[in-house]
N, CA, C and O atoms as CSV, one atom per row, in Angstrom:
chain,resi,resn,atom,element,x,y,z
A,1,UNK,N,N,9.958,4.901,-8.633
A,1,UNK,CA,C,11.053,5.658,-9.169
A,1,UNK,C,C,10.586,6.964,-9.824
A,1,UNK,O,O,11.246,7.991,-9.668
A,2,UNK,N,N,9.478,6.945,-10.544
A,2,UNK,CA,C,9.033,8.209,-11.155
A,2,UNK,C,C,8.714,9.291,-10.123
A,2,UNK,O,O,8.984,10.469,-10.361
A,3,UNK,N,N,8.142,8.903,-8.980
A,3,UNK,CA,C,7.808,9.893,-7.954
A,3,UNK,C,C,9.085,10.491,-7.374
A,3,UNK,O,O,9.175,11.704,-7.184
A,4,UNK,N,N,10.079,9.637,-7.091
A,4,UNK,CA,C,11.342,10.136,-6.554
A,4,UNK,C,C,12.043,11.039,-7.560
A,4,UNK,O,O,12.592,12.074,-7.182
A,5,UNK,N,N,12.032,10.664,-8.824
A,5,UNK,CA,C,12.650,11.478,-9.867
A,5,UNK,C,C,11.949,12.824,-9.997
A,5,UNK,O,O,12.603,13.862,-10.101
A,6,UNK,N,N,10.616,12.807,-9.990
A,6,UNK,CA,C,9.865,14.056,-10.095
A,6,UNK,C,C,10.137,14.948,-8.880
A,6,UNK,O,O,10.321,16.156,-9.025
A,7,UNK,N,N,10.163,14.356,-7.695
A,7,UNK,CA,C,10.467,15.131,-6.488
A,7,UNK,C,C,11.853,15.731,-6.545
A,7,UNK,O,O,12.046,16.888,-6.172
A,8,UNK,N,N,12.831,14.950,-7.014
A,8,UNK,CA,C,14.195,15.455,-7.145
A,8,UNK,C,C,14.283,16.615,-8.123
A,8,UNK,O,O,14.995,17.588,-7.873
A,9,UNK,N,N,13.565,16.517,-9.235
A,9,UNK,CA,C,13.571,17.605,-10.219
A,9,UNK,C,C,12.925,18.875,-9.666
A,9,UNK,O,O,13.402,19.979,-9.933
A,10,UNK,N,N,11.849,18.727,-8.903
A,10,UNK,CA,C,11.192,19.894,-8.310
A,10,UNK,C,C,12.126,20.570,-7.310
A,10,UNK,O,O,12.252,21.795,-7.296
A,11,UNK,N,N,12.777,19.768,-6.477
A,11,UNK,CA,C,13.704,20.332,-5.493
A,11,UNK,C,C,14.880,21.004,-6.187
A,11,UNK,O,O,15.312,22.079,-5.772
A,12,UNK,N,N,15.404,20.379,-7.246
A,12,UNK,CA,C,16.516,20.963,-7.993
A,12,UNK,C,C,16.110,22.300,-8.605
A,12,UNK,O,O,16.870,23.267,-8.545
A,13,UNK,N,N,14.914,22.359,-9.195
A,13,UNK,CA,C,14.449,23.599,-9.829
A,13,UNK,C,C,14.186,24.696,-8.802
A,13,UNK,O,O,14.400,25.874,-9.091
A,14,UNK,N,N,13.723,24.326,-7.602
A,14,UNK,CA,C,13.381,25.320,-6.589
A,14,UNK,C,C,14.558,25.669,-5.688
A,14,UNK,O,O,14.443,26.545,-4.830
A,15,UNK,N,N,15.679,24.999,-5.873
A,15,UNK,CA,C,16.830,25.194,-4.989
A,15,UNK,C,C,17.270,26.655,-4.976
A,15,UNK,O,O,17.541,27.248,-6.020
A,16,UNK,N,N,17.334,27.222,-3.770
A,16,UNK,CA,C,17.766,28.595,-3.603
A,16,UNK,C,C,16.673,29.616,-3.821
A,16,UNK,O,O,16.851,30.781,-3.467
A,17,UNK,N,N,15.550,29.220,-4.389
A,17,UNK,CA,C,14.454,30.159,-4.659
A,17,UNK,C,C,13.361,30.089,-3.600
A,17,UNK,O,O,12.708,31.086,-3.291
A,18,UNK,N,N,13.177,28.887,-3.051
A,18,UNK,CA,C,12.084,28.670,-2.104
A,18,UNK,C,C,12.675,28.168,-0.798
A,18,UNK,O,O,13.509,27.263,-0.786
A,19,UNK,N,N,12.234,28.765,0.299
A,19,UNK,CA,C,12.669,28.314,1.625
A,19,UNK,C,C,11.516,27.537,2.245
A,19,UNK,O,O,10.449,28.092,2.509
A,20,UNK,N,N,11.742,26.240,2.475
A,20,UNK,CA,C,10.691,25.397,3.032
A,20,UNK,C,C,10.612,25.572,4.546
A,20,UNK,O,O,11.635,25.715,5.215
A,21,UNK,N,N,9.393,25.558,5.079
A,21,UNK,CA,C,9.266,25.634,6.534
A,21,UNK,C,C,9.849,24.386,7.193
A,21,UNK,O,O,9.708,23.280,6.671
A,22,UNK,N,N,10.492,24.561,8.322
A,22,UNK,CA,C,11.215,23.465,8.981
A,22,UNK,C,C,10.274,22.436,9.610
A,22,UNK,O,O,10.524,21.235,9.511
A,23,UNK,N,N,9.206,22.885,10.248
A,23,UNK,CA,C,8.330,21.966,10.982
A,23,UNK,C,C,7.684,20.904,10.091
A,23,UNK,O,O,7.744,19.726,10.443
A,24,UNK,N,N,7.073,21.250,8.965
A,24,UNK,CA,C,6.506,20.181,8.122
A,24,UNK,C,C,7.577,19.212,7.620
A,24,UNK,O,O,7.317,18.017,7.488
A,25,UNK,N,N,8.760,19.712,7.344
A,25,UNK,CA,C,9.834,18.829,6.892
A,25,UNK,C,C,10.184,17.818,7.979
A,25,UNK,O,O,10.419,16.647,7.680
A,26,UNK,N,N,10.222,18.254,9.236
A,26,UNK,CA,C,10.536,17.348,10.334
A,26,UNK,C,C,9.438,16.315,10.556
A,26,UNK,O,O,9.727,15.179,10.933
A,27,UNK,N,N,8.183,16.695,10.328
A,27,UNK,CA,C,7.078,15.743,10.451
A,27,UNK,C,C,7.181,14.688,9.359
A,27,UNK,O,O,7.018,13.500,9.635
A,28,UNK,N,N,7.448,15.099,8.134
A,28,UNK,CA,C,7.608,14.121,7.051
A,28,UNK,C,C,8.836,13.249,7.282
A,28,UNK,O,O,8.830,12.068,6.933
A,29,UNK,N,N,9.878,13.812,7.860
A,29,UNK,CA,C,11.058,13.026,8.196
A,29,UNK,C,C,10.710,11.968,9.241
A,29,UNK,O,O,11.179,10.833,9.150
A,30,UNK,N,N,9.904,12.323,10.221
A,30,UNK,CA,C,9.490,11.366,11.250
A,30,UNK,C,C,8.644,10.248,10.656
A,30,UNK,O,O,8.783,9.088,11.044
A,31,UNK,N,N,7.774,10.588,9.724
A,31,UNK,CA,C,6.958,9.569,9.055
A,31,UNK,C,C,7.865,8.637,8.247
A,31,UNK,O,O,7.695,7.418,8.274
A,32,UNK,N,N,8.819,9.216,7.538
A,32,UNK,CA,C,9.775,8.406,6.780
A,32,UNK,C,C,10.615,7.525,7.685
A,32,UNK,O,O,10.920,6.387,7.328
A,33,UNK,N,N,10.996,8.032,8.854
A,33,UNK,CA,C,11.766,7.244,9.807
A,33,UNK,C,C,10.999,5.980,10.180
A,33,UNK,O,O,11.560,4.884,10.166
A,34,UNK,N,N,9.730,6.128,10.511
A,34,UNK,CA,C,8.912,4.975,10.881
A,34,UNK,C,C,8.754,3.980,9.750
A,34,UNK,O,O,8.930,2.777,9.939
A,35,UNK,N,N,8.424,4.484,8.578
A,35,UNK,CA,C,8.196,3.587,7.439
A,35,UNK,C,C,9.474,2.879,6.996
A,35,UNK,O,O,9.453,1.682,6.711
A,36,UNK,N,N,10.575,3.606,6.938
A,36,UNK,CA,C,11.806,3.000,6.441
A,36,UNK,C,C,12.448,2.052,7.444
A,36,UNK,O,O,13.098,1.087,7.042
A,37,UNK,N,N,12.282,2.302,8.740
A,37,UNK,CA,C,12.863,1.337,9.688
A,37,UNK,C,C,12.096,0.025,9.635
A,37,UNK,O,O,12.696,-1.040,9.778
A,38,UNK,N,N,10.786,0.076,9.432
A,38,UNK,CA,C,10.000,-1.159,9.289
A,38,UNK,C,C,10.339,-1.856,7.975
A,38,UNK,O,O,10.552,-3.069,7.955
A,39,UNK,N,N,10.391,-1.112,6.891
A,39,UNK,CA,C,10.682,-1.718,5.588
A,39,UNK,C,C,12.102,-2.277,5.541
A,39,UNK,O,O,12.320,-3.362,5.002
A,40,UNK,N,N,13.068,-1.551,6.098
A,40,UNK,CA,C,14.439,-2.044,6.128
A,40,UNK,C,C,14.560,-3.333,6.918
A,40,UNK,O,O,15.294,-4.241,6.528
A,41,UNK,N,N,13.836,-3.414,8.033
A,41,UNK,CA,C,13.875,-4.627,8.852
A,41,UNK,C,C,13.242,-5.800,8.121
A,41,UNK,O,O,13.807,-6.894,8.110
A,42,UNK,N,N,12.087,-5.594,7.515
A,42,UNK,CA,C,11.426,-6.706,6.814
A,42,UNK,C,C,12.251,-7.162,5.613
A,42,UNK,O,O,12.327,-8.358,5.331
A,43,UNK,N,N,12.858,-6.232,4.918
A,43,UNK,CA,C,13.692,-6.601,3.770
A,43,UNK,C,C,14.902,-7.415,4.226
A,43,UNK,O,O,15.264,-8.399,3.580
A,44,UNK,N,N,15.524,-7.016,5.327
A,44,UNK,CA,C,16.665,-7.764,5.860
A,44,UNK,C,C,16.244,-9.163,6.294
A,44,UNK,O,O,16.981,-10.126,6.082
A,45,UNK,N,N,15.071,-9.281,6.896
A,45,UNK,CA,C,14.573,-10.601,7.287
A,45,UNK,C,C,14.278,-11.468,6.069
A,45,UNK,O,O,14.520,-12.675,6.089
A,46,UNK,N,N,13.755,-10.854,5.007
A,46,UNK,CA,C,13.497,-11.596,3.768
A,46,UNK,C,C,14.791,-12.139,3.168
A,46,UNK,O,O,14.787,-13.191,2.530
A,47,UNK,N,N,15.892,-11.427,3.369
A,47,UNK,CA,C,17.181,-11.872,2.856
A,47,UNK,C,C,17.902,-12.823,3.801
A,47,UNK,O,O,19.042,-13.211,3.547
A,48,UNK,N,N,17.240,-13.198,4.890
A,48,UNK,CA,C,17.784,-14.223,5.761
A,48,UNK,C,C,18.632,-13.756,6.925
A,48,UNK,O,O,19.260,-14.583,7.586
A,49,UNK,N,N,18.676,-12.465,7.201
A,49,UNK,CA,C,19.427,-11.995,8.362
A,49,UNK,C,C,18.718,-12.421,9.639
A,49,UNK,O,O,17.498,-12.582,9.659
A,50,UNK,N,N,19.493,-12.602,10.707
A,50,UNK,CA,C,18.850,-12.936,11.982
A,50,UNK,C,C,18.117,-11.696,12.497
A,50,UNK,O,O,18.406,-10.586,12.051
A,51,UNK,N,N,17.177,-11.867,13.426
A,51,UNK,CA,C,16.354,-10.732,13.864
A,51,UNK,C,C,17.141,-9.561,14.441
A,51,UNK,O,O,16.750,-8.408,14.257
A,52,UNK,N,N,18.256,-9.840,15.144
A,52,UNK,CA,C,19.039,-8.747,15.725
A,52,UNK,C,C,19.716,-7.918,14.634
A,52,UNK,O,O,19.697,-6.687,14.672
A,53,UNK,N,N,20.306,-8.599,13.675
A,53,UNK,CA,C,20.947,-7.894,12.565
A,53,UNK,C,C,19.903,-7.155,11.733
A,53,UNK,O,O,20.146,-6.039,11.271
A,54,UNK,N,N,18.743,-7.778,11.543
A,54,UNK,CA,C,17.686,-7.141,10.759
A,54,UNK,C,C,17.189,-5.872,11.444
A,54,UNK,O,O,16.923,-4.872,10.776
A,55,UNK,N,N,17.062,-5.902,12.766
A,55,UNK,CA,C,16.636,-4.693,13.496
A,55,UNK,C,C,17.671,-3.587,13.327
A,55,UNK,O,O,17.314,-2.416,13.193
A,56,UNK,N,N,18.943,-3.950,13.332
A,56,UNK,CA,C,20.004,-2.948,13.137
A,56,UNK,C,C,19.962,-2.380,11.726
A,56,UNK,O,O,20.131,-1.176,11.530
A,57,UNK,N,N,19.735,-3.245,10.746
A,57,UNK,CA,C,19.622,-2.778,9.358
A,57,UNK,C,C,18.410,-1.853,9.221
A,57,UNK,O,O,18.482,-0.827,8.544
A,58,UNK,N,N,17.308,-2.216,9.860
A,58,UNK,CA,C,16.121,-1.364,9.813
A,58,UNK,C,C,16.378,0.001,10.421
A,58,UNK,O,O,15.945,1.018,9.879
A,59,UNK,N,N,17.086,0.028,11.551
A,59,UNK,CA,C,17.425,1.306,12.180
A,59,UNK,C,C,18.298,2.136,11.255
A,59,UNK,O,O,18.063,3.331,11.079
A,60,UNK,N,N,19.305,1.504,10.663
A,60,UNK,CA,C,20.196,2.238,9.752
A,60,UNK,C,C,19.458,2.731,8.514
A,60,UNK,O,O,19.744,3.816,8.009
A,61,UNK,N,N,18.516,1.941,8.027
A,61,UNK,CA,C,17.725,2.358,6.870
A,61,UNK,C,C,16.883,3.582,7.207
A,61,UNK,O,O,16.805,4.526,6.421
A,62,UNK,N,N,16.256,3.562,8.374
A,62,UNK,CA,C,15.417,4.686,8.775
A,62,UNK,C,C,16.215,5.951,9.025
A,62,UNK,O,O,15.826,7.033,8.583
A,63,UNK,N,N,17.326,5.821,9.730
A,63,UNK,CA,C,18.141,6.983,10.093
A,63,UNK,C,C,18.937,7.493,8.896
A,63,UNK,O,O,19.193,8.692,8.781
A,64,UNK,N,N,19.325,6.591,8.014
A,64,UNK,CA,C,20.186,6.948,6.883
A,64,UNK,C,C,19.594,8.014,5.971
A,64,UNK,O,O,20.320,8.867,5.459
A,65,UNK,N,N,18.297,7.971,5.766
A,65,UNK,CA,C,17.673,8.977,4.910
A,65,UNK,C,C,17.824,10.384,5.467
A,65,UNK,O,O,18.110,11.323,4.724
A,66,UNK,N,N,17.631,10.532,6.775
A,66,UNK,CA,C,17.799,11.842,7.401
A,66,UNK,C,C,19.241,12.316,7.374
A,66,UNK,O,O,19.507,13.508,7.225
A,67,UNK,N,N,20.173,11.378,7.520
A,67,UNK,CA,C,21.594,11.744,7.467
A,67,UNK,C,C,21.944,12.245,6.068
A,67,UNK,O,O,22.603,13.273,5.918
A,68,UNK,N,N,21.504,11.518,5.051
A,68,UNK,CA,C,21.782,11.934,3.667
A,68,UNK,C,C,21.157,13.295,3.390
A,68,UNK,O,O,21.784,14.152,2.767
A,69,UNK,N,N,19.924,13.495,3.851
A,69,UNK,CA,C,19.260,14.787,3.642
A,69,UNK,C,C,20.063,15.922,4.263
A,69,UNK,O,O,20.279,16.956,3.632
A,70,UNK,N,N,20.506,15.722,5.511
A,70,UNK,CA,C,21.262,16.770,6.190
A,70,UNK,C,C,22.602,17.023,5.517
A,70,UNK,O,O,23.015,18.174,5.377
A,71,UNK,N,N,23.275,15.978,5.104
A,71,UNK,CA,C,24.576,16.143,4.444
A,71,UNK,C,C,24.407,16.886,3.124
A,71,UNK,O,O,25.187,17.787,2.815
A,72,UNK,N,N,23.397,16.517,2.347
A,72,UNK,CA,C,23.180,17.187,1.066
A,72,UNK,C,C,22.770,18.647,1.236
A,72,UNK,O,O,23.011,19.469,0.352
A,73,UNK,N,N,22.152,18.970,2.368
A,73,UNK,CA,C,21.791,20.372,2.603
A,73,UNK,C,C,22.862,21.095,3.419
A,73,UNK,O,O,22.625,22.183,3.944
A,74,UNK,N,N,24.033,20.483,3.520
A,74,UNK,CA,C,25.203,21.063,4.166
A,74,UNK,C,C,24.947,21.417,5.627
A,74,UNK,O,O,25.361,22.475,6.102
A,75,UNK,N,N,24.259,20.517,6.335
A,75,UNK,CA,C,24.016,20.670,7.760
A,75,UNK,C,C,24.656,19.505,8.497
A,75,UNK,O,O,24.909,18.454,7.908
A,76,UNK,N,N,24.914,19.688,9.766
A,76,UNK,CA,C,25.367,18.580,10.604
A,76,UNK,C,C,24.180,17.632,10.754
A,76,UNK,O,O,23.094,18.071,11.134
A,77,UNK,N,N,24.360,16.342,10.465
A,77,UNK,CA,C,23.231,15.409,10.607
A,77,UNK,C,C,22.639,15.464,12.014
A,77,UNK,O,O,23.361,15.517,13.009
A,78,UNK,N,N,21.322,15.450,12.071
A,78,UNK,CA,C,20.635,15.594,13.357
A,78,UNK,C,C,21.011,14.485,14.330
A,78,UNK,O,O,20.913,14.674,15.542
A,79,UNK,N,N,21.437,13.343,13.827
A,79,UNK,CA,C,21.864,12.245,14.690
A,79,UNK,C,C,23.087,12.652,15.510
A,79,UNK,O,O,23.249,12.199,16.643
A,80,UNK,N,N,23.940,13.495,14.953
A,80,UNK,CA,C,25.196,13.869,15.591
A,80,UNK,C,C,25.146,15.187,16.351
A,80,UNK,O,O,26.133,15.569,16.979
A,81,UNK,N,N,24.035,15.878,16.308
A,81,UNK,CA,C,23.939,17.157,16.995
A,81,UNK,C,C,23.826,16.959,18.493
A,81,UNK,O,O,23.115,16.070,18.961
A,82,UNK,N,N,24.532,17.793,19.240
A,82,UNK,CA,C,24.474,17.738,20.698
A,82,UNK,C,C,23.074,18.141,21.151
A,82,UNK,O,O,22.550,19.169,20.721
A,83,UNK,N,N,22.477,17.339,22.011
A,83,UNK,CA,C,21.145,17.649,22.517
A,83,UNK,C,C,20.040,17.373,21.520
A,83,UNK,O,O,18.939,17.909,21.645
A,84,UNK,N,N,20.327,16.526,20.512
A,84,UNK,CA,C,19.294,16.244,19.522
A,84,UNK,C,C,18.195,15.385,20.137
A,84,UNK,O,O,18.425,14.666,21.110
A,85,UNK,N,N,17.050,15.464,19.583
A,85,UNK,CA,C,15.884,14.737,20.076
A,85,UNK,C,C,15.982,13.260,19.696
A,85,UNK,O,O,16.847,12.859,18.917
A,86,UNK,N,N,15.082,12.464,20.261
A,86,UNK,CA,C,15.086,11.026,19.992
A,86,UNK,C,C,14.987,10.753,18.493
A,86,UNK,O,O,14.105,11.278,17.814
A,87,UNK,N,N,15.889,9.939,17.991
A,87,UNK,CA,C,15.916,9.622,16.559
A,87,UNK,C,C,16.299,8.159,16.356
A,87,UNK,O,O,15.540,7.389,15.768
A,88,UNK,N,N,17.468,7.783,16.840
A,88,UNK,CA,C,17.962,6.419,16.650
A,88,UNK,C,C,17.201,5.444,17.542
A,88,UNK,O,O,16.890,4.334,17.112
A,89,UNK,N,N,16.901,5.834,18.759
A,89,UNK,CA,C,16.250,4.915,19.703
A,89,UNK,C,C,14.878,4.463,19.206
A,89,UNK,O,O,14.609,3.262,19.230
A,90,UNK,N,N,13.990,5.363,18.756
A,90,UNK,CA,C,12.712,4.866,18.235
A,90,UNK,C,C,12.883,4.002,16.989
A,90,UNK,O,O,12.131,3.049,16.785
A,91,UNK,N,N,13.871,4.331,16.156
A,91,UNK,CA,C,14.089,3.525,14.954
A,91,UNK,C,C,14.560,2.122,15.320
A,91,UNK,O,O,14.110,1.149,14.716
A,92,UNK,N,N,15.453,2.000,16.292
A,92,UNK,CA,C,15.925,0.684,16.718
A,92,UNK,C,C,14.810,-0.091,17.412
A,92,UNK,O,O,14.673,-1.298,17.212
A,93,UNK,N,N,14.021,0.592,18.220
A,93,UNK,CA,C,12.877,-0.074,18.865
A,93,UNK,C,C,11.876,-0.557,17.822
A,93,UNK,O,O,11.331,-1.655,17.936
A,94,UNK,N,N,11.635,0.272,16.803
A,94,UNK,CA,C,10.730,-0.140,15.733
A,94,UNK,C,C,11.267,-1.327,14.956
A,94,UNK,O,O,10.513,-2.232,14.597
A,95,UNK,N,N,12.575,-1.328,14.693
A,95,UNK,CA,C,13.181,-2.474,14.027
A,95,UNK,C,C,13.090,-3.729,14.869
A,95,UNK,O,O,12.809,-4.810,14.352
A,96,UNK,N,N,13.329,-3.589,16.174
A,96,UNK,CA,C,13.227,-4.735,17.067
A,96,UNK,C,C,11.809,-5.275,17.157
A,96,UNK,O,O,11.604,-6.489,17.145
A,97,UNK,N,N,10.835,-4.387,17.246
A,97,UNK,CA,C,9.437,-4.818,17.309
A,97,UNK,C,C,9.011,-5.467,15.990
A,97,UNK,O,O,8.279,-6.457,15.985
A,98,UNK,N,N,9.468,-4.910,14.889
A,98,UNK,CA,C,9.163,-5.509,13.586
A,98,UNK,C,C,9.745,-6.916,13.488
A,98,UNK,O,O,9.071,-7.839,13.031
A,99,UNK,N,N,10.987,-7.077,13.915
A,99,UNK,CA,C,11.613,-8.404,13.892
A,99,UNK,C,C,10.871,-9.374,14.801
A,99,UNK,O,O,10.692,-10.541,14.450
A,100,UNK,N,N,10.436,-8.897,15.974
A,100,UNK,CA,C,9.689,-9.758,16.887
A,100,UNK,C,C,8.357,-10.184,16.281
A,100,UNK,O,O,7.948,-11.337,16.420
A,101,UNK,N,N,7.685,-9.260,15.612
A,101,UNK,CA,C,6.429,-9.615,14.945
A,101,UNK,C,C,6.672,-10.640,13.835
A,101,UNK,O,O,5.882,-11.566,13.651
A,102,UNK,N,N,7.758,-10.468,13.106
A,102,UNK,CA,C,8.102,-11.374,12.009
A,102,UNK,C,C,8.355,-12.792,12.546
A,102,UNK,O,O,7.818,-13.771,12.029
A,103,UNK,N,N,9.172,-12.874,13.580
A,103,UNK,CA,C,9.528,-14.178,14.149
A,103,UNK,C,C,8.303,-14.875,14.732
A,103,UNK,O,O,8.179,-16.095,14.634
A,104,UNK,N,N,7.402,-14.110,15.334
A,104,UNK,CA,C,6.212,-14.705,15.939
A,104,UNK,C,C,5.122,-15.018,14.918
A,104,UNK,O,O,4.097,-15.607,15.263
A,105,UNK,N,N,5.340,-14.626,13.663
A,105,UNK,CA,C,4.350,-14.893,12.620
A,105,UNK,C,C,3.214,-13.887,12.589
A,105,UNK,O,O,2.180,-14.144,11.974
A,106,UNK,N,N,3.385,-12.762,13.234
A,106,UNK,CA,C,2.337,-11.739,13.295
A,106,UNK,C,C,2.669,-10.483,12.514
A,106,UNK,O,O,2.133,-9.414,12.809
A,107,UNK,N,N,3.539,-10.590,11.526
A,107,UNK,CA,C,3.950,-9.411,10.758
A,107,UNK,C,C,2.939,-9.118,9.650
A,107,UNK,O,O,3.262,-9.158,8.463
A,108,UNK,N,N,1.729,-8.827,10.064
A,108,UNK,CA,C,0.675,-8.475,9.113
A,108,UNK,C,C,0.779,-6.991,8.784
A,108,UNK,O,O,1.377,-6.222,9.538
A,109,UNK,N,N,0.205,-6.596,7.673
A,109,UNK,CA,C,0.305,-5.215,7.210
A,109,UNK,C,C,-0.095,-4.216,8.293
A,109,UNK,O,O,0.616,-3.240,8.529
A,110,UNK,N,N,-1.226,-4.453,8.950
A,110,UNK,CA,C,-1.709,-3.498,9.944
A,110,UNK,C,C,-0.784,-3.427,11.149
A,110,UNK,O,O,-0.597,-2.355,11.725
A,111,UNK,N,N,-0.206,-4.553,11.533
A,111,UNK,CA,C,0.725,-4.553,12.667
A,111,UNK,C,C,1.980,-3.763,12.316
A,111,UNK,O,O,2.485,-2.996,13.136
A,112,UNK,N,N,2.481,-3.951,11.094
A,112,UNK,CA,C,3.683,-3.234,10.670
A,112,UNK,C,C,3.412,-1.737,10.532
A,112,UNK,O,O,4.262,-0.914,10.872
A,113,UNK,N,N,2.240,-1.392,10.038
A,113,UNK,CA,C,1.875,0.026,9.959
A,113,UNK,C,C,1.749,0.638,11.351
A,113,UNK,O,O,2.101,1.800,11.554
A,114,UNK,N,N,1.249,-0.139,12.306
A,114,UNK,CA,C,1.154,0.356,13.685
A,114,UNK,C,C,2.543,0.609,14.265
A,114,UNK,O,O,2.744,1.593,14.977
A,115,UNK,N,N,3.501,-0.265,13.971
A,115,UNK,CA,C,4.875,-0.051,14.434
A,115,UNK,C,C,5.438,1.218,13.810
A,115,UNK,O,O,6.023,2.045,14.509
A,116,UNK,N,N,5.266,1.380,12.497
A,116,UNK,CA,C,5.769,2.577,11.818
A,116,UNK,C,C,5.133,3.839,12.394
A,116,UNK,O,O,5.805,4.854,12.573
A,117,UNK,N,N,3.846,3.771,12.678
A,117,UNK,CA,C,3.142,4.913,13.255
A,117,UNK,C,C,3.660,5.220,14.664
A,117,UNK,O,O,3.824,6.386,15.022
A,118,UNK,N,N,3.914,4.190,15.454
A,118,UNK,CA,C,4.437,4.398,16.810
A,118,UNK,C,C,5.817,5.049,16.774
A,118,UNK,O,O,6.098,5.960,17.554
A,119,UNK,N,N,6.678,4.581,15.870
A,119,UNK,CA,C,8.010,5.184,15.732
A,119,UNK,C,C,7.876,6.651,15.340
A,119,UNK,O,O,8.562,7.512,15.891
A,120,UNK,N,N,6.998,6.929,14.394
A,120,UNK,CA,C,6.791,8.311,13.944
A,120,UNK,C,C,6.261,9.189,15.069
A,120,UNK,O,O,6.702,10.327,15.232
A,121,UNK,N,N,5.317,8.666,15.843
A,121,UNK,CA,C,4.750,9.453,16.945
A,121,UNK,C,C,5.779,9.726,18.034
A,121,UNK,O,O,5.794,10.814,18.610
A,122,UNK,N,N,6.633,8.759,18.322
A,122,UNK,CA,C,7.669,8.998,19.327
A,122,UNK,C,C,8.620,10.088,18.835
A,122,UNK,O,O,9.003,10.973,19.600
A,123,UNK,N,N,8.996,10.023,17.565
A,123,UNK,CA,C,9.886,11.051,17.012
A,123,UNK,C,C,9.220,12.426,17.028
A,123,UNK,O,O,9.843,13.413,17.418
A,124,UNK,N,N,7.969,12.493,16.611
A,124,UNK,CA,C,7.246,13.770,16.615
A,124,UNK,C,C,7.073,14.267,18.047
A,124,UNK,O,O,7.224,15.460,18.309
A,125,UNK,N,N,6.757,13.367,18.974
A,125,UNK,CA,C,6.627,13.750,20.378
A,125,UNK,C,C,7.925,14.293,20.939
A,125,UNK,O,O,7.920,15.239,21.727
A,126,UNK,N,N,9.045,13.693,20.534
A,126,UNK,CA,C,10.337,14.181,21.026
A,126,UNK,C,C,10.628,15.581,20.504
A,126,UNK,O,O,11.235,16.397,21.198
A,127,UNK,N,N,10.199,15.853,19.290
A,127,UNK,CA,C,10.387,17.202,18.737
A,127,UNK,C,C,9.457,18.205,19.419
A,127,UNK,O,O,9.855,19.328,19.729
A,128,UNK,N,N,8.228,17.787,19.644
A,128,UNK,CA,C,7.216,18.696,20.203
A,128,UNK,C,C,7.451,18.975,21.686
A,128,UNK,O,O,7.308,20.110,22.141
A,129,UNK,N,N,7.817,17.925,22.441
A,129,UNK,CA,C,7.908,18.057,23.891
A,129,UNK,C,C,9.337,18.059,24.420
A,129,UNK,O,O,9.552,18.121,25.631
A,130,UNK,N,N,10.309,17.992,23.525
A,130,UNK,CA,C,11.703,18.087,23.940
A,130,UNK,C,C,12.253,16.840,24.607
A,130,UNK,O,O,13.157,16.933,25.437
A,131,UNK,N,N,11.720,15.667,24.256
A,131,UNK,CA,C,12.227,14.431,24.851
A,131,UNK,C,C,13.621,14.147,24.327
A,131,UNK,O,O,13.872,14.244,23.125
A,132,UNK,N,N,14.525,13.799,25.222
A,132,UNK,CA,C,15.895,13.434,24.871
A,132,UNK,C,C,16.233,12.110,25.521
A,132,UNK,O,O,15.598,11.703,26.494
A,133,UNK,N,N,17.228,11.445,24.985
A,133,UNK,CA,C,17.772,10.265,25.646
A,133,UNK,C,C,18.654,10.736,26.792
A,133,UNK,O,O,19.122,11.874,26.804
A,134,UNK,N,N,18.872,9.861,27.739
A,134,UNK,CA,C,19.740,10.206,28.862
A,134,UNK,C,C,21.151,10.480,28.347
A,134,UNK,O,O,21.628,9.816,27.427
A,135,UNK,N,N,21.804,11.459,28.947
A,135,UNK,CA,C,23.171,11.818,28.564
A,135,UNK,C,C,24.067,11.656,29.784
A,135,UNK,O,O,23.588,11.711,30.916
A,136,UNK,N,N,25.357,11.459,29.564
A,136,UNK,CA,C,26.265,11.400,30.709
A,136,UNK,C,C,26.196,12.692,31.513
A,136,UNK,O,O,25.977,13.765,30.950
A,137,UNK,N,N,26.380,12.594,32.817
A,137,UNK,CA,C,26.235,13.773,33.681
A,137,UNK,C,C,27.321,14.809,33.447
A,137,UNK,O,O,27.036,16.005,33.393
A,138,UNK,N,N,28.557,14.362,33.309
A,138,UNK,CA,C,29.662,15.297,33.165
A,138,UNK,C,C,30.190,15.258,31.735
A,138,UNK,O,O,31.219,14.648,31.444
A,139,UNK,N,N,29.469,15.913,30.873
A,139,UNK,CA,C,29.916,15.953,29.481
A,139,UNK,C,C,30.661,17.245,29.236
A,139,UNK,O,O,30.341,18.296,29.793
A,140,UNK,N,N,31.648,17.134,28.399
A,140,UNK,CA,C,32.405,18.317,27.998
A,140,UNK,C,C,32.221,18.509,26.509
A,140,UNK,O,O,32.094,17.543,25.756
A,141,UNK,N,N,32.209,19.735,26.100
A,141,UNK,CA,C,32.070,20.007,24.688
A,141,UNK,C,C,33.395,19.669,23.995
A,141,UNK,O,O,34.437,19.622,24.648
A,142,UNK,N,N,33.361,19.436,22.694
A,142,UNK,CA,C,34.601,19.159,21.977
A,142,UNK,C,C,35.639,20.277,22.111
A,142,UNK,O,O,36.842,20.019,22.060
A,143,UNK,N,N,35.173,21.513,22.281
A,143,UNK,CA,C,36.102,22.637,22.439
A,143,UNK,C,C,36.860,22.538,23.767
A,143,UNK,O,O,38.035,22.898,23.839
A,144,UNK,N,N,36.191,22.051,24.814
A,144,UNK,CA,C,36.841,21.918,26.121
A,144,UNK,C,C,37.881,20.809,26.113
A,144,UNK,O,O,38.877,20.888,26.832
A,145,UNK,N,N,37.662,19.784,25.311
A,145,UNK,CA,C,38.586,18.667,25.245
A,145,UNK,C,C,39.870,19.074,24.535
A,145,UNK,O,O,40.966,18.688,24.942
A,146,UNK,N,N,39.725,19.857,23.470
A,146,UNK,CA,C,40.884,20.270,22.670
A,146,UNK,C,C,41.625,21.336,23.347
A,146,UNK,O,O,42.633,21.813,22.826
């Protein structure tokens, strides 16, 4: 809690005065995505959720931080942006793999860290190399629909 409070105070004091570079922020977001989807899944399993529900909770935990960050900075959350890079899929895969490790009795610290690292690398790779999930072939923009 002290680290989060100190970070919040620094951001509050620097608000509007300092412009942070986007790329390092996205890398830290990817690292947080990996760590929080694993932690959210393990916490849900500790509370007795079944593995499928726990994987979903882990995905929501990982993605939720980025959504809150974007909303607080008055941006459209990256999850909802058209053509956004892989975000939810690696988090759900990480939650599923974490749940599978838990059920099989192999949820050791190093295995969980490897899952978090894999999720982070997939997210960073999607940003670096432009990986996207498949989209419907005939999509229309919201403006065309209205």
